[in-house]
N, C-alpha and C positions, 0 to 999 in steps of 0.2 A: 365076363363077373363074381356071378352073385354077394352080393356083400354079406356078409351075419350079421342074422341075429343076436341082439342076447335079451336074456329075460330079466328083473330084479325083482324080489318078493317086497314094499315093502308094508309096517305096518306104524301109528302113528295112536302116541298116548302118553297120556293121559287128555281122554280128548271128551270133551261132553256133544251132543248135540248144537248146541247155541256157536263151539269154537270149527268143529264140522264143517254148520253152518256155510261162518265166516270162511271156510279152507275152500269149499268146494269152486262157495259161489253158490246164486242161483245153477237149477240144472247142469251144478259141477262145471258151469264155467269156467272159470279160474283152470280147470285141468284139460278142456277143451282148445283155451286157450296155449298153456305148454308143450300136447299135442301138436298143432302147429303150428307153431316158431320151431320143435326141437324133430321132428317128423317123429313125433313118435307114440304107443299106442299105450294109453293109461285104460286098463280095468278096474271101478272098484265097487265090492262090497264093504262097508260099514265101512273106514278105517285101516282098511287093509286094502293095496292097491297092486298091481302086478303092471310094470314098467318095462315095453320090449318096444326095443330100433337098433339102431345098431351101437357096438357097445360104445361108444362117443357122446353118441346122441342119448344115453340110458346112464350112461353114469353124468352126462352135467340135468339131466332131468331131472334124478334123484335128490342131486343136491337140490337143484332150486325149490322143490318140496321141500324138500327138508329143510333150509328157507322156509316159505313158504309158510306151512305147522307155525314152523318157532313163530314167528307175525303176526298168527294170527291170535297167538294170548294175550295179542296186547295191541292191536290194530284191530279195523276196517279193512278187508283189502278190496281197495279200490282199482280196476282195472290197471291206472297206471301205475300203481305197487306192482301187481303183477308183472304185471310191464316190463316196468324194470327189473324188478327179480329173476325175469328168463332168462333179461338181456344179456345183464353179470354171469349168469352162468354161461350163457353161448358160446361169449366169450372168454370163459375160464377153460371151457370147457374146445375150443378153437388154439391156443392157448397152453395148454399143457407138457410142449415139451421143452417152454420160452419160462425162466423162472421170471419170475417178476418181485421189483422188490420189494421191502417190510413196508407193509399199511402204511401212511402216512397218511394222520389222525391230525385238524387242521381243527379249532375250539376256539368258537369266535361265542357270543354273548347271543342264539338262541342256538347253541347245543352242535355238536361235535360233529364235521361233517366227511367222508372217506371216499380214495377213489372205488368206480364202481370198475375193476377191467386190464388188465399188464398193461393197456398204456395211460388210462388215466393215472392210473399209481408212476405208473414212471412220473412224467408230467407231474406230480406234487413233490415225489423224492429227488427229484430234478428239482425245481424249482426251489426247494429247500436244502439243495446242496451248492445253489452255481449266481452269481453273481446276472446273469445274463441266460434268459432260457429265451425259447421261442416253445411255440406253438399250433401246433401247421395241420389242420383237417374241415370238411365237408363241419357245415352248421349242427347245433344238436351236438356235438360231441363234449360237452362241457369248459373248454380251451378258459368262454371271456369268468363266468361265474368260478372258473375254480382257482385263476389268479387274483379274482375279489375276492375269496376264502382268504387264499394266504397274503393278501393287504392287510383285509379286519386282520388278522393273529397279532402278524406284527406288529401291528398300531396299539393290538390291546397289551402284546407282550409287554411296550417302548423297546423294543428291535429298531423300528424306530419313530417320528417322528412326525412324518406326514403319508399320505399315501395324494398320486399325483394322477387323474385317470388323463391318458392323452385321444383322443384319433383325429383322423384326418378329414373336414368335412365335406367327398369329394360326389356325394354316392346319387349316382343316378346323369350323373351332368349335373343339378344344381351348384348353383355361388351363393357364401354365406353372404353377399349385398340384396343381394335378391331376395331374402327373406322377413320377413317381420322383424322390427326387437329389439333390446341392444344385447351383445356378448354373449352374454348369457343364457337369454331365450333361442337365438341363431344358434349355441351349438347343441343342446339339449337334445333336441329333439335323436340326435349323430351319438347319443352316450346312455339314450335311455336303458340300453342291453346290460349295464353300465348300475348304472343307476337303482335299476332294480335289483337284478346282485346285490347290493347297498344294504339296500329297504329290509329282503330276506335278512339279512344277516345282521343288519346292523340294529332295525325302526325304525320310524321314520324320522322322526323327533332327533334320534340323533344321529340320523342323517344329517337332521337340516343345519341343527347346532354346528357337528362338525364344515361342513361348509359355511359355516359363515365366519370362525374361527380358523377357515383357510389354512384346519387340516386335513379338509379332502379337499381338493383342487381338481373342478373343469379347464380339460384346454386345447383348445381345438392346436391342430399341430404345429402349427405356420406361429403360433405362439410360441415357441418353443426353441428357437437359432435366440446363440447370445446364452442362453442359461446357463446352467453348474446347479446340477439337485443335489442336493449333499445328505444322506438319513434320510433318508426318502426309499416307496415304495412305487412303483413307474410301469405304469402298465399300460400300454399303446397297445388301443383294438385294429380291427381293417388293420393287421397291416402290410397286405393284399396292392393301397390303396394311398401308396407313398411311391413317391420315383427316386431312382437309386440316391438320389442328392439327400431327398429329406429322410431318406433312412439312414444314413449314414450321418446326419443332422440328426439325431435323433440318438443315437444310438452313444455320440461326442458326447452327450448333455450328465450322463451318470458323477457321477461327483461320489463321494469317497463316504464309507459305510448305505453305498445304498444298491436296493436288488430293481434289477429291471424285468417284463414280459413282457414281452411283442406272439402277440394272435391273429391271427386272421387263417384264409381261406385261399393258395394263390390258382383256387379255379371260382372266387367268383369277383376278378380284379374289371374296378370302376375306371379308369385313365384309360382313356385315348390310345385307340388303336398301337400306333406308333413309339406308344410309351413303355420302357423301361422296368417292371414293376416291380418295387426295393425289398420286397418280403421275399423273389424267385429270383431275384442277385441279391441276396449277401446268403442263402446258402450254399455254396458258390461262395463263398467267399471267406466265412468265414464256422467252413463244419473244419473238424483236431482243435479248432483254436481255446487252449486253456479256458477253462472258469465259465466256458459257453456248451451251451444242450439246447440240441433237438429234439421237440417228443412230436412224432406223426401217427398223428388220428386217422384214421381210414375208415370207410361208412357200418364198418361191423363194429364203433367205437357209440355211434347216435346212438343218444337213450331217451330218444322222446318218443314222441310213438310209433310206431312200428311203420306207419310209410309214411315218414317221415325217413326213412332208414333204405324203403325201398329205392323212394326219389330220387335219394343219391348218387347209390348199385347204376340207378337206368343214366342218370347222365355221366355216371363214370364209367358209362360200357358206349356209350354212343358221343364220350371223347376220347375214350382208347386209341380211336384209326389217325385221328387228325391228333394227339401226344406223339404217336410213334411217326407222323408227317413231319412230324418241327424233327423232332429226336435223328431224321435222315437227314432234314435237309442241313442242322446245323454241322453236324459228323460230312456232312459230303463238304461244306464250305470247308472245315476245319482240315482238312485234306488236299483243299482249291492253295491252302495257303503256306502248307509246311516247301 
């Protein structure tokens, strides 16, 4: 059965030649990008356009074109900016039947940050309304960046007294003792994504001063044992690389007036093959616990280069049979134990 086609006529006014050129891109490249990503056809005559495709796709295309036209009046439309606008519209169209929570704006010295698509919006809403939030999903979905943004806002509005950034340093089998330098220099490479987000939101000088005054603390997970963190915003990044015991240890560090966010991708665990990931384990343990929220991202939420999304989807397709096999084996084992 063929999919019914829909057509939408769009006019963009007021417009001058410079703005129109910015809007459509060189050789109408921005329009071609919309066509490829949303599977529609866009015909243009001056500032008038006809969009045809499936009903859902044409609605999404109209949304992204109007958004791009709005942006074209105030900023150059780079390929990255066009990609993000298309990505956001695509996620919105895919989730039309799901009502996302009201938009949460995160305010930092460098400007406002908002969620792109329903899962990022839900994630920000969960962080605002829960003491412990888990952001689980593939690379490029904004898990760490948005968590750092919330931490910076909480610090700047005096809701917390410090930010504590934590990461297990076990990637690809390296051990800290074999790396050169003091403990800060050993840990720094593992925490670079969080540093980059901090620099983006606060600026290099502010971050350096905050680290010097220990308002921002960078710590390997192993150094968290025995501590109790009050009035802090704590972020555990790469949570899939914790053991079950380490995850429990980290979660029991949360003190009064504190908020914690755990991020990770359960498909990219660097632990030994016979060791259970603490992040996988905690999903089963804490589901339904009051004041704990989970946000699960998918490849549709990737906001990096379009190739990243296609790579994530390819890996998901490749790993799906193995996951089904593991699930069947676990179900069989549970029946045998009854």
